[in-house]
C-alpha angles and dihedrals in degrees: 000000000000133000116279129208119214114183104306100344133083122214129194129206115282115155124018120221089244091062091048090054093057089051089051091052093049093048094045090050092053094045091048090050090053100043109026091097096037115136091210119061104239123232111235100213112202113203103219138258106001101045099048093101093044092046091051092050090046096049091053091057099046114106099204137059117280134178114226125220136149143212129191124219130169132204105144134084115182108324100333137071117247091212089234124097114213122193104225099170120015134212115300096185132072106244102174109142092350127125110248125198109198114212113205129175096215139358116203119145089006096225095123096042092050091048088051092046089054092047092052094047090048087053090056103255110176093220133352123205121186121222122183131181091207134021131191104206091180092069104025105102100160131116095225109112116235104217102193124027123182098192138347113225141181122269101266131122110262139186134190138068091054098327117113149195108217089337095307130106097040092117095062112116094213128048120249131193128216107270097233095051101049097095098035 
């Protein structure tokens, strides 16, 4: 893995794809254990755009039927959170009384995931479980339980495997961290 330059920022290697795969296996095993005997078919809710790659990897590993849907929320501009969650594309699936497994790329401050949880509960979801590929415990100060966590990471700005900087870098197989934040 080499450095990558996206627009005006340089990113250095942080997490190899092989490490991500191990995390995907672990999370899929946990979700399968929880849902394989479920009477209701759960909805796997992909939070666009960032979690598309993670959601695809996860779906391949689940050993029970799932229904797929997506929602798009936005709270970032550049490398910082705006503090405001905007619903860009709403729910397209009826979730009333259904179990929903939210698949997120990363949870940091938790604002977006908490807003989405509230939206789903208000829409009548029977159960909402939160699954995230990456989690920043250093900045997450919310009471909402994260049910499935792929990997805990430091609080740096990252790109790759679905994560972006101004919509670029999502296609990188590995994850890279902003060069000036890697040792902070």
